[in-house]
C-alpha positions in Angstrom: 22.6 36.3 -1.2 20.5 33.5 -0.3 17.2 32.5 -1.9 14.1 34.4 -0.8 11.8 32.3 1.3 8.1 32.8 0.3 5.5 32.6 3.0 2.2 30.1 2.5 0.2 33.5 1.9 2.6 34.5 -1.1 3.9 37.6 0.3 7.7 38.0 1.2 9.0 39.7 4.1 10.6 43.1 3.0 14.0 42.4 4.5 13.9 38.8 2.3 13.5 40.2 -1.3 16.5 39.5 -3.4 17.8 43.0 -4.4 21.3 43.3 -6.5 23.6 45.3 -4.6 27.3 45.6 -4.3 27.1 46.7 -0.4 24.9 43.9 0.4 27.0 41.7 -1.2 30.4 43.2 0.4 28.4 42.9 3.8 27.8 39.6 3.2 31.3 38.4 2.2 32.4 40.3 5.5 34.6 43.0 3.4 32.7 45.8 5.5 30.2 46.1 8.1 26.7 47.4 7.9 27.8 50.4 9.8 30.2 51.8 7.6 27.5 52.2 4.8 26.5 55.8 4.0 22.9 55.5 4.3 22.6 58.7 2.1 24.7 57.4 -0.7 22.8 57.0 -3.9 23.4 53.2 -4.1 21.8 52.7 -0.5 18.7 55.1 -2.0 18.1 52.9 -5.1 18.4 49.9 -3.2 15.4 51.1 -0.4 13.5 52.3 -3.3 13.8 49.2 -5.2 12.9 47.0 -2.3 10.0 49.2 -1.7 8.6 48.7 -5.1 8.9 45.1 -4.9 7.1 45.0 -1.8 4.3 47.2 -3.1 4.1 44.8 -6.2 3.7 41.7 -3.8 1.3 43.0 -1.6 -0.7 43.9 -4.8 -0.5 40.5 -6.2 -1.8 39.3 -2.9 -4.7 41.4 -2.7 -5.6 40.6 -6.1 -5.3 36.7 -5.4 -7.7 37.4 -2.3 -10.4 39.1 -4.6 -10.1 36.5 -7.5 -11.1 37.0 -11.1 -14.0 39.3 -11.4 -15.9 37.0 -13.8 -15.8 34.5 -10.7 -18.5 36.6 -9.2 -21.0 37.0 -12.5 -21.0 33.0 -12.7 -24.0 31.8 -11.7 -23.8 29.9 -8.0 -26.3 27.0 -9.6 -23.0 26.3 -12.0 -21.0 25.9 -9.5 -23.0 23.4 -7.7 -23.8 21.4 -11.1 -19.9 21.4 -11.9 -19.1 19.8 -8.3 -22.3 17.5 -8.3 -22.6 16.6 -12.0 -19.3 17.6 -13.4 -20.2 14.9 -16.4 -23.2 16.8 -17.2 -21.8 20.2 -17.8 -22.1 21.4 -21.6 -19.4 22.8 -23.6 -20.2 26.3 -23.5 -20.7 25.8 -19.6 -17.3 24.5 -19.1 -15.9 27.4 -21.6 -17.5 29.8 -19.2 -15.9 28.3 -16.0 -12.7 28.0 -17.6 -12.9 31.9 -18.7 -11.9 32.6 -15.2 -8.6 31.9 -16.0 -7.3 30.5 -12.5 -6.9 26.8 -11.4 -10.2 26.9 -9.8 -12.0 27.4 -13.1 -10.1 24.8 -14.8 -10.7 22.3 -12.0 -14.6 22.9 -12.2 -14.3 22.6 -16.2 -11.7 19.8 -16.7 -11.0 18.4 -13.3 -9.1 15.3 -15.1 -6.8 17.8 -16.8 -4.9 19.6 -13.8 -1.3 19.5 -13.1 -0.1 18.7 -10.0 0.7 22.5 -9.5 -2.8 23.4 -10.3 -4.2 20.6 -7.9 -2.0 21.9 -5.3 -3.5 25.5 -5.6 -6.9 24.4 -5.6 -6.2 22.5 -2.4 -4.6 25.9 -1.4 -1.7 23.8 -0.5 0.6 26.1 -2.2 0.1 29.5 -4.4 1.1 30.9 -7.5 4.1 31.8 -5.7 4.9 28.6 -4.1 5.8 25.6 -6.1 4.7 22.1 -5.4 8.4 21.5 -4.4 8.1 23.8 -1.5 5.1 21.4 -0.3 7.2 18.1 -1.2 10.2 19.4 1.1 8.2 20.2 3.9 6.7 16.6 3.9 10.0 15.3 3.4 11.4 17.0 5.9 9.0 16.4 8.6 8.9 12.4 7.6 12.6 12.5 8.1 13.0 11.5 4.1 10.4 8.7 4.1 8.4 10.3 1.7 7.6 13.5 0.1 4.1 13.1 -1.5 1.3 14.9 0.5 -1.4 12.5 -0.7 1.1 9.5 -0.1 1.2 10.7 3.8 -2.5 11.3 3.7 -3.1 7.7 2.9 -1.1 6.5 5.2 -2.5 8.3 8.2 -5.9 7.7 6.8 -5.1 4.0 6.8 -3.8 4.2 10.4 -7.3 5.8 11.5 -9.1 3.0 9.8 -7.3 0.3 11.2 -7.2 2.2 14.7 -3.5 2.2 15.1 -3.1 5.9 14.8 -0.6 5.7 18.2 2.0 4.5 15.3 2.1 7.8 13.7 4.6 10.3 14.7 3.3 13.6 16.1 4.9 15.5 12.9 3.0 13.6 10.4 -0.4 13.1 12.4 -0.2 17.2 12.8 0.2 17.8 9.2 -2.4 15.6 8.0 -4.9 16.5 11.0 -4.3 20.2 9.5 -4.7 19.1 5.8 -1.2 20.6 5.2 -2.7 24.2 6.3 -5.2 24.3 3.7 -7.7 27.2 4.0 -9.8 28.2 0.9 -10.2 31.8 0.0 -14.2 33.1 0.1 -14.7 33.6 -3.5 -17.5 32.1 -5.4 -16.8 28.7 -6.9 -13.7 28.0 -4.8 -15.5 25.7 -2.3 -17.2 24.1 -5.0 -13.8 23.1 -6.6 -12.3 22.4 -3.3 -14.8 19.6 -2.6 -14.9 18.4 -6.2 -11.0 18.1 -6.5 -10.9 16.7 -2.6 -13.5 14.0 -3.3 -11.7 12.7 -6.5 -8.2 12.4 -4.6 -10.1 10.8 -1.6 -9.4 13.1 1.0 -12.7 13.3 2.9 -13.6 15.8 6.0 -14.8 12.7 8.3 -11.1 11.5 8.6 -9.8 14.7 9.4 -12.4 15.5 11.8 -11.7 12.1 13.4 -7.8 12.7 13.5 -8.4 15.9 15.2 -11.1 14.4 17.5 -8.3 11.9 18.3 -5.5 14.5 18.9 -7.7 16.2 21.3 -9.1 13.4 23.3 -6.1 11.0 23.5 -2.8 12.5 22.4 -2.3 16.3 22.5 0.3 17.6 20.3 2.4 20.9 21.0 1.6 23.5 18.9 -1.6 22.0 17.3 -4.9 23.3 18.0 -7.3 20.6 17.0 -10.2 23.0 17.6 -8.9 25.4 15.2 -8.2 22.7 12.9 -11.7 21.3 13.3 -13.4 24.8 12.5 -10.9 25.1 9.9 -12.0 21.9 8.1 -15.8 22.7 8.5 -15.1 26.0 6.9 -13.1 24.5 4.1 -16.1 22.0 3.2 -18.9 24.2 4.0 -19.9 22.4 7.3 -21.7 24.3 10.3 -19.9 25.2 12.9 -20.6 23.3 16.4 -22.2 25.6 19.1 -19.6 26.0 21.8 -20.4 24.3 24.9 -19.6 25.1 28.6 -21.3 26.5 31.7 -21.2 30.3 30.3 -23.6 28.7 27.2 -26.3 26.8 29.3 -28.5 29.9 29.3 -28.8 29.2 25.5 -31.8 27.6 24.3 -31.7 23.7 24.2 -32.2 23.5 20.5 -29.1 25.8 19.8 -27.0 23.3 22.3 -27.7 20.3 20.0 -25.2 19.0 17.9 -25.3 20.1 14.3 -27.4 17.9 11.6 -24.3 16.6 10.3 -23.0 15.2 13.5 -26.5 13.6 13.9 -26.1 11.9 10.7 -22.5 10.7 11.4 -24.1 9.2 14.9 -26.5 7.5 13.3 -24.6 6.1 10.4 -22.1 5.2 12.9 -24.8 3.0 15.2 -26.1 1.6 12.1 -23.0 0.1 11.2 -22.4 -1.1 14.8 -25.9 -2.7 14.8 -25.3 -4.4 11.6 -21.8 -5.5 12.8 -23.2 -7.0 16.0 -26.3 -8.9 14.1 -23.6 -10.4 11.5 -21.5 -11.7 14.4 -24.7 -13.1 16.0 -25.8 -15.0 12.8 -22.0 -16.4 12.9 -22.5 -17.7 16.7 -26.0 -19.0 15.9 -24.7 -20.9 13.0 -21.8 -22.5 14.6 -23.7 -23.4 17.4 -26.9 -24.9 15.7 -23.9 -27.1 13.5 -22.7 -28.2 16.5 -19.3 -26.3 16.1 -17.5 -25.6 18.8 -16.8 -21.7 19.6 -12.9 -21.5 20.2 -12.2 -21.2 24.2 -9.6 -18.3 23.8 -12.0 -16.2 21.8 -14.9 -14.3 23.5 -18.4 -15.0 22.0 -19.7 -12.0 20.1 -22.9 -11.8 22.7 -20.3 -11.0 25.2 -18.1 -8.4 23.7 -18.6 -4.4 24.1 -20.4 -2.9 21.6 -18.1 -0.7 19.3 -17.7 2.9 20.5 -19.9 5.1 18.4 -19.4 9.2 18.3 -21.6 9.4 21.4 -21.2 6.1 23.5 -23.8 7.1 26.2 -26.6 7.2 23.5 -25.6 3.9 21.7 -28.4 1.6 21.4 -26.9 -0.8 23.9 -26.6 0.9 27.3 -22.9 0.7 28.9 -24.1 -1.0 32.4 -25.6 -4.1 30.2 -22.6 -4.5 28.1 -20.0 -4.0 31.1 -22.3 -6.8 33.1 -22.3 -9.1 30.0 -18.5 -8.6 29.5 -18.0 -9.4 33.4 -19.2 -12.7 33.1 -16.9 -13.5 30.4 -13.9 -12.5 32.4 -12.8 -16.1 33.2 -12.0 -17.1 29.4 -8.6 -16.5 28.1 -8.5 -14.0 25.4 -6.2 -13.7 22.9 -4.2 -10.4 22.5 -5.5 -8.2 20.1 -3.1 -7.0 17.2 -4.1 -3.7 15.7 -0.6 -3.3 13.9 -1.1 -3.6 9.9 2.6 -5.3 10.2 0.8 -8.2 12.3 -1.8 -8.9 9.5 0.9 -8.8 6.9 3.0 -11.5 9.3 0.0 -13.5 9.9 -1.3 -13.8 6.4 2.3 -15.2 5.4 2.6 -17.4 7.9 -1.1 -19.1 7.1 0.1 -19.1 3.5 3.2 -21.0 4.3 1.1 -23.4 6.5 -1.3 -24.1 3.3 -4.3 -22.4 4.4 -5.3 -22.1 0.8 -5.7 -25.7 0.8 -6.9 -26.2 4.3 -9.1 -23.1 5.4 -9.6 -24.6 8.9 -6.3 -23.5 9.7 -7.2 -19.8 10.0 -9.7 -20.7 12.6 -7.3 -23.1 14.7 -6.6 -21.7 18.1 -3.3 -23.5 18.2 -2.2 -22.1 14.9 -3.3 -18.4 15.8 -1.8 -18.9 19.4 1.7 -19.9 17.6 1.5 -16.9 15.1 0.9 -14.3 18.3 3.8 -16.2 20.2 6.1 -15.7 17.0 5.0 -12.0 16.7 5.4 -11.3 20.3 9.1 -12.4 20.5 9.9 -10.2 17.4 12.0 -6.8 18.0 10.7 -3.5 17.3 12.8 -3.3 14.1 11.4 -6.4 12.7 7.6 -5.5 13.2 8.5 -2.1 11.7 9.8 -4.1 8.6 6.1 -6.2 8.5 4.5 -2.5 8.8 6.3 -1.3 5.9 5.6 -4.4 3.8 1.9 -3.9 4.6 1.9 -0.2 4.1 3.5 -1.1 0.5 0.6 -3.6 -0.4 -1.8 -1.3 0.7 -0.2 1.6 -1.3 0.1 -0.5 -4.3 -3.9 -1.3 -4.3 -4.6 2.4 -3.5 -2.8 3.1 -6.8 -4.6 0.2 -8.8 -7.8 1.5 -7.6 -6.9 5.1 -8.9 -6.0 3.7 -11.9 -9.3 2.0 -12.4 -11.3 4.7 -11.7 -9.3 7.1 -14.2 
């Protein structure tokens, strides 16, 4: 009989429960048909009873897992908060109390650096006590067509693409896996959310990237079978963030204060606008420095003062009005613009070409318009396969850098 497939919830379907049965083996081998089996025979009666017992045991184990250990409700909430935010300050007694829960969450709060891979995935709810990490690996390997199996490696790849603005190059399946955080949904038990946030922070998984990916899918690239609104609410639930109030004509009667965005989104918007302002000021300072020293600005690159402001969470609320930016950019249309490459492989190819030309000895090569134009021309003549090879090289370097940084933190 085939091996049992256990669902993410940890409860197997009754029909899938493996029960040793002679007549079931005969049916599977094709020696007899199911209609030839006597339903009143002792063998069938025992088979049904055994299957019912196993199903009841599986349901009971699932209910106990949903309730959690009883001591979890006795531990003070302030200790959970301290374990999340000031873990290094925990005393031996506090660590022993947290570990007395007897589950992966208690160990994560007490000694997060000692977690095994299976325990880490249990805290992240990527797997359950009945689902081993191998199932998670197989899912990732299947949807990435064998390119990778580690979910953290896939998350690092998509996060890198999100930061570089190259999510268009990520396949739908990989984007959906990371956008849903591999189906993570914590159980509402005291301490679970604190452990979830603690471990995700140590692994570099942040809610800002996940919300940004779901927003990208919703606005730019709908994926069949992927509900970005549901995933967004799930991420907010897992991290304990308030949900955004519903928007639409049916909610216009609500008070204005209830229709405002949450404090979290307001902080994110302010942070994005501050970064945009610092970027504009820095580029303007470079422009003033070059003008004051008589250094000509490259003709094929638009001046920073004529470039549009980077988009923030609320573009219509940015510090630079859209009309002003559009008018400023319209006056610069006569200047030829160098094509903008967002591919990681292009940056890798560019660095290699500059190094081959001796850019380490002559730094002016990096600002030479003719050199840049030649690199652009060579890149544009490459085939798709050649560009993908450079993408892989860049990805490999990024992963090596990520591993070294993790090793340094550990």
